[in-house]
C-alpha angles and dihedrals in degrees: 000000000000089000089057093049091048091048092051092049090048092051093049092049093042094051098035094117090051090051093048092048092051095046098044120081111250112248108211138137121200120209106208128142112221138172110274094010104106096193104030091223120139130179137145091214115027117181091246106033124202115253115283114276090018115148093197119120119238120276133188087268089068088063102034094235117180116253091252090061092045092054093048092045092051092049091048093048092046088055089054091049094048096043105032116010096048094058118141113259093257091054101041118152093025135109121247111261111262095019114136100239092170090054090049090051090048091053089048089055091049090050092048088053091050091049090050089053091049092047106035093169093056134081112227112219112205098211091153087076089076087075090066090081095057118107130245116254119268093221126058 
């Protein structure tokens, strides 16, 4: 019986980090522009949650971002809207011809780094990078 008790204690100690990870809420914020989501911010547990039963999407206020990050984020998202989201119906899910997609991705990476600095306890998921694979529009 003492072997069993020792084995149980060993397993709990050995797998403590697994247990803690599973019992602690995951702190992550995803940066991902999307149709109808004005700020492209997603998290199941933001530092400043919206009121219960709220249907509002997350905003920078939910994360307490400094104004400098909010301004850059708005500019970056506006570039996505103007050069990707507002495509004509026959060119949906494409980038506007001549738009600097690599520059947009680079600014997204810079924003993700700033968000990581502002939220050191959070993982920043760079979901916007999925847009890199989208084509350029056929029409000008």
